[in-house]
Legacy VTK file of the C-alpha trace (Angstrom):
# vtk DataFile Version 3.0
C-alpha trace
ASCII
DATASET POLYDATA
POINTS 384 float
112.516 115.812 78.567
110.829 119.108 77.593
113.153 122.109 77.177
111.711 125.617 77.017
113.971 128.582 76.316
111.981 131.370 74.693
111.567 135.140 74.543
108.982 137.177 72.692
107.340 140.595 72.535
103.675 140.851 71.561
102.279 143.705 69.500
100.621 145.057 72.597
104.079 145.545 74.138
103.927 142.573 76.565
107.297 140.754 76.747
107.955 137.201 77.989
111.070 135.271 78.866
111.040 131.713 80.139
113.832 129.093 80.533
113.132 125.759 82.190
113.234 122.029 81.730
110.242 119.783 82.598
110.185 115.959 83.190
108.649 113.661 80.681
105.817 112.630 83.002
103.808 114.380 85.703
102.467 117.863 86.120
104.501 121.011 85.558
102.478 123.972 86.765
102.754 127.383 85.131
101.672 129.507 88.129
101.017 133.192 88.278
98.434 135.815 88.255
96.366 136.945 85.153
98.698 138.490 82.627
101.885 136.772 83.840
102.449 134.970 80.565
101.318 131.423 81.500
98.987 130.954 78.526
101.522 132.503 76.100
103.975 129.788 77.037
101.693 126.908 76.256
100.474 128.700 73.060
104.145 128.888 71.998
104.554 125.157 72.761
101.352 124.428 70.756
102.560 126.492 67.818
99.811 129.140 68.129
102.342 131.797 69.144
105.796 132.138 67.533
108.619 133.309 69.912
111.056 135.879 68.677
114.005 133.803 69.699
114.833 130.592 71.579
113.933 126.989 71.189
111.291 124.363 72.251
112.292 120.704 72.330
109.823 117.949 73.329
111.037 114.410 73.814
114.102 115.058 71.618
112.177 116.573 68.763
112.671 120.265 68.051
109.331 122.039 67.760
110.898 125.416 67.430
114.374 126.815 67.014
114.703 130.479 65.903
118.423 130.205 65.185
117.965 127.088 62.903
114.797 128.277 61.260
112.672 125.371 62.662
108.992 125.990 63.394
106.789 122.862 63.168
103.176 123.269 62.145
100.554 122.987 64.856
99.282 119.616 63.545
102.817 118.200 63.533
103.482 118.903 67.239
101.146 116.260 68.777
100.004 118.296 71.733
96.626 117.967 73.362
95.093 121.254 74.417
92.357 121.660 77.008
90.830 125.139 77.298
88.964 126.939 80.105
85.762 126.173 78.323
85.383 122.626 77.012
84.702 123.654 73.339
82.901 120.465 72.496
80.962 120.075 69.283
77.328 120.716 70.343
75.819 118.707 67.489
77.809 115.562 68.377
77.289 113.086 71.219
79.960 112.649 73.897
81.157 109.492 72.061
81.467 111.224 68.708
83.384 114.079 70.287
85.762 111.564 71.742
86.041 109.732 68.447
86.843 113.044 66.735
89.906 113.245 68.993
90.905 109.738 67.872
90.556 110.764 64.181
92.834 113.699 64.588
95.764 111.588 65.824
98.973 111.579 63.912
100.687 109.124 66.119
102.163 106.055 64.595
100.516 103.849 67.254
97.635 104.288 69.661
99.036 104.088 73.182
95.901 105.543 74.796
92.799 103.522 74.079
89.200 104.680 74.041
87.995 102.289 76.782
90.833 103.262 79.090
90.132 107.011 78.722
86.365 106.464 79.316
87.169 104.507 82.478
89.857 106.894 83.698
87.504 109.861 83.418
84.358 108.085 84.572
82.310 109.112 81.513
80.869 105.783 80.312
77.319 106.752 81.328
77.622 109.997 79.267
78.557 108.571 75.876
75.113 108.971 74.269
74.486 112.428 75.598
74.919 115.883 73.975
77.176 118.510 75.559
74.283 120.870 76.474
72.982 118.138 78.886
76.232 117.913 80.798
77.481 119.795 83.853
80.525 121.996 83.529
82.659 119.387 85.186
81.386 116.677 82.892
82.101 118.748 79.818
85.679 119.346 80.890
86.226 115.574 81.557
84.973 114.999 77.990
87.319 117.660 76.649
90.232 116.037 78.453
89.294 112.676 77.050
89.115 114.044 73.523
92.616 115.613 73.958
94.056 112.337 75.344
92.604 110.318 72.384
94.565 112.435 69.980
97.585 110.494 71.334
99.546 113.597 72.451
103.171 113.651 73.426
102.306 116.524 75.814
98.995 117.639 77.333
98.437 121.429 77.776
95.731 122.470 80.195
94.892 126.189 80.227
93.111 126.999 83.512
90.764 124.010 82.992
88.892 124.673 86.242
88.620 128.510 86.069
85.141 128.479 84.656
83.719 126.056 87.229
82.169 126.788 90.604
83.720 125.260 93.740
81.474 122.215 93.775
82.351 121.330 90.130
86.021 121.872 90.854
85.928 119.366 93.720
84.044 116.997 91.360
86.797 117.064 88.625
89.979 117.275 90.762
90.040 113.603 91.584
89.903 112.808 87.871
92.812 115.162 87.218
94.745 113.366 89.984
94.027 109.998 88.344
95.128 111.465 85.014
98.416 112.565 86.527
98.987 109.297 88.427
97.938 106.785 85.832
99.074 108.317 82.560
102.850 108.448 81.939
102.356 111.739 80.192
103.881 115.189 80.651
101.241 117.789 81.469
101.691 121.589 81.437
99.004 122.922 83.829
98.323 126.721 83.793
96.733 128.093 86.919
96.599 131.022 89.328
95.073 128.796 92.049
97.457 127.962 94.942
95.384 125.014 95.958
95.302 123.473 92.483
99.056 123.879 92.050
99.796 122.338 95.429
97.380 119.478 94.929
98.358 118.480 91.359
101.885 119.553 90.463
105.348 118.171 90.784
107.286 120.989 89.291
106.361 124.736 89.430
107.338 127.530 87.135
106.336 130.746 88.802
105.758 133.805 86.577
105.220 137.437 87.117
104.708 140.187 84.527
106.283 137.982 81.782
109.308 137.020 83.822
110.183 133.604 85.346
110.826 134.241 89.044
111.225 130.759 90.371
111.472 127.160 89.086
111.838 123.756 90.768
109.905 121.304 92.896
106.597 122.479 94.270
107.835 122.206 97.852
110.782 124.426 97.078
109.194 127.072 94.881
106.033 127.676 96.846
108.238 128.491 99.949
110.415 131.081 98.214
110.027 134.726 99.347
109.999 136.006 95.729
106.853 133.930 95.094
104.978 135.491 98.006
103.627 138.407 95.951
102.119 135.815 93.443
100.610 133.559 96.136
99.291 136.319 98.219
100.098 136.969 101.890
97.075 135.113 103.272
97.629 131.956 101.212
101.439 131.709 101.705
102.753 128.781 103.645
105.083 125.839 103.991
105.014 122.214 102.632
106.291 119.362 104.739
107.015 115.897 103.318
105.631 113.458 105.840
104.911 109.819 106.564
101.874 108.402 108.434
103.073 107.206 111.844
99.869 106.092 113.543
96.114 106.594 113.742
93.932 107.452 116.742
90.515 105.880 116.178
89.050 107.313 119.369
89.602 110.911 118.344
89.671 110.346 114.533
93.186 111.807 114.332
96.423 110.705 112.696
99.986 111.410 113.624
102.267 112.247 110.707
106.098 112.536 111.044
108.352 114.825 109.173
112.183 115.716 109.475
112.150 117.426 112.821
108.860 116.565 114.394
105.309 115.313 114.277
101.838 116.776 113.578
98.464 115.671 114.816
95.956 116.070 111.939
92.327 114.910 111.108
92.494 111.256 110.259
93.912 110.560 106.815
92.721 107.530 104.914
96.212 106.082 104.401
98.095 103.125 105.823
100.748 103.583 108.411
104.019 104.134 106.495
102.409 105.958 103.569
104.092 109.150 102.422
102.128 112.416 102.248
102.564 116.122 102.066
101.271 118.682 104.626
100.544 122.318 103.982
100.682 124.727 106.825
99.612 128.283 106.061
101.837 131.011 107.620
98.797 132.710 109.015
98.058 129.515 110.976
101.314 129.527 112.899
101.762 131.509 116.095
104.931 131.951 118.156
105.740 131.844 121.876
109.006 132.301 123.741
108.142 129.437 126.160
106.195 126.236 125.692
102.551 127.199 126.534
100.871 124.837 129.026
97.208 125.731 128.559
96.175 125.894 124.954
93.747 124.122 122.598
96.449 124.010 119.979
97.816 120.403 119.809
100.817 121.039 117.546
103.536 122.747 119.554
107.043 122.445 117.983
110.420 123.830 119.095
111.928 125.918 116.335
114.899 128.127 115.591
114.443 131.515 113.821
116.487 131.702 110.652
115.171 134.948 109.342
112.881 137.885 110.208
111.411 139.555 107.129
109.425 142.751 107.797
106.713 143.353 105.247
104.831 146.473 104.185
101.965 147.224 106.505
101.536 145.529 109.864
102.968 142.088 109.064
106.247 140.276 109.295
107.307 136.757 108.002
109.298 134.618 110.382
111.351 131.839 108.807
111.825 128.766 111.103
113.918 125.652 111.203
112.151 122.704 112.767
115.277 120.596 112.999
115.539 119.851 109.265
112.229 121.173 107.922
111.389 124.815 107.085
108.286 126.541 108.404
107.158 130.171 108.077
104.917 132.180 110.393
103.158 135.421 109.582
102.730 137.652 112.637
102.572 141.418 113.199
105.609 143.571 113.266
104.392 144.776 116.714
104.693 141.086 117.944
108.282 140.910 116.575
109.259 143.967 118.511
107.345 143.051 121.713
108.790 139.552 121.850
112.251 140.729 120.685
112.402 138.127 117.905
115.698 137.853 116.068
117.805 135.403 114.032
119.053 132.416 116.032
116.419 132.531 118.790
114.598 129.420 119.966
110.742 129.731 119.995
107.763 127.475 120.112
105.685 127.287 116.929
101.987 126.738 117.570
100.398 125.283 114.437
96.660 125.919 114.416
95.727 124.320 111.085
97.093 121.730 108.643
95.435 121.234 105.307
94.993 117.574 104.367
94.186 116.096 100.937
94.932 112.656 99.560
97.194 111.892 96.599
97.730 108.501 94.903
100.907 106.840 96.192
101.646 104.978 92.973
102.686 107.752 90.587
106.379 107.581 91.338
106.610 104.264 89.411
105.525 106.023 86.180
107.293 109.288 86.738
110.831 109.770 85.334
112.048 113.044 86.769
114.941 114.885 85.213
118.189 114.628 87.163
118.475 118.444 86.648
115.316 119.025 88.735
114.545 118.500 92.372
111.999 115.629 92.259
109.530 115.020 95.030
110.179 111.748 96.904
107.662 109.030 96.275
105.425 107.244 96.788
103.643 110.076 98.489
100.436 111.862 99.261
99.798 115.550 98.880
98.282 117.806 101.450
97.543 121.141 99.768
LINES 1 385
384 0 1 2 3 4 5 6 7 8 9 10 11 12 13 14 15 16 17 18 19 20 21 22 23 24 25 26 27 28 29 30 31 32 33 34 35 36 37 38 39 40 41 42 43 44 45 46 47 48 49 50 51 52 53 54 55 56 57 58 59 60 61 62 63 64 65 66 67 68 69 70 71 72 73 74 75 76 77 78 79 80 81 82 83 84 85 86 87 88 89 90 91 92 93 94 95 96 97 98 99 100 101 102 103 104 105 106 107 108 109 110 111 112 113 114 115 116 117 118 119 120 121 122 123 124 125 126 127 128 129 130 131 132 133 134 135 136 137 138 139 140 141 142 143 144 145 146 147 148 149 150 151 152 153 154 155 156 157 158 159 160 161 162 163 164 165 166 167 168 169 170 171 172 173 174 175 176 177 178 179 180 181 182 183 184 185 186 187 188 189 190 191 192 193 194 195 196 197 198 199 200 201 202 203 204 205 206 207 208 209 210 211 212 213 214 215 216 217 218 219 220 221 222 223 224 225 226 227 228 229 230 231 232 233 234 235 236 237 238 239 240 241 242 243 244 245 246 247 248 249 250 251 252 253 254 255 256 257 258 259 260 261 262 263 264 265 266 267 268 269 270 271 272 273 274 275 276 277 278 279 280 281 282 283 284 285 286 287 288 289 290 291 292 293 294 295 296 297 298 299 300 301 302 303 304 305 306 307 308 309 310 311 312 313 314 315 316 317 318 319 320 321 322 323 324 325 326 327 328 329 330 331 332 333 334 335 336 337 338 339 340 341 342 343 344 345 346 347 348 349 350 351 352 353 354 355 356 357 358 359 360 361 362 363 364 365 366 367 368 369 370 371 372 373 374 375 376 377 378 379 380 381 382 383
């Protein structure tokens, strides 16, 4: 268990308050826009920043407690830190950079071995090379390996993909998934990217202007109205916990089932019965008062309106119940008035797009979620 309950005010006037509990394995995302306080939190955990009050407890050991006068030194905290830029030693080979991480370990025993890290991150062919010969994604994988070999109790990742272009991000994301799935290690992952948070995280702490606005499972938090300003109107959406029901080899499609219905999606490379998560953006949901007969949209679902939220400008968010699962639609306020949409009405939701991305189904065996949290069911696959 990781307990964070801190408050601080920086010399520049920025103030931060955060209070949450993270599980002892898996990814806890600190999500928010630039300046929200995400990095400040992990710097406080690492010992770089000292809170004004509160406490930080990791795996039963108190790292910081203002009331009791406890403030462990950075080197005593056993945290691995991965920065936006890899910060490798340019005069050392990849292997020597990794060995440096080993040499910095204060752990009584080495649970994470050199060979296993090299294999996990796919860097065996890079060991003799110098950092300047590596791509950005390769450098970040080496930096992650160095942090892991320090035998951390907790891995802190501060926007590790922010400096990479889209191609390099897609290169490294599968390795981050393997890290999450195969290492029984708690990870704090700082990001402002909705896609990264949905793809990698189990628990989300949403921050805005130094305040914690939401905390819980990724499915719950990313659907909350108060998180919408952080996500942005055009990236907002819903997550559905699903199971693969069948495959259609003729049309390269799969049918996935969720509480309240089914979705037809591009074929997923999973066995029938595998669990997965589907993301439906609100902008990809249209509404009709009657079931449309002639449409290219294949996902037509009966739904009940549970809320109509008028937004600034031309848009409105419609909250829907699909018979046990929540869905949101973003339409114009003009459409709300024209269709006479109101709480309790039955409508047809036309889902134009479902994002699909695979996630290892084996992580639940290693994860030990806190009973205080709302853990995701497993095994599963994530669809950002």
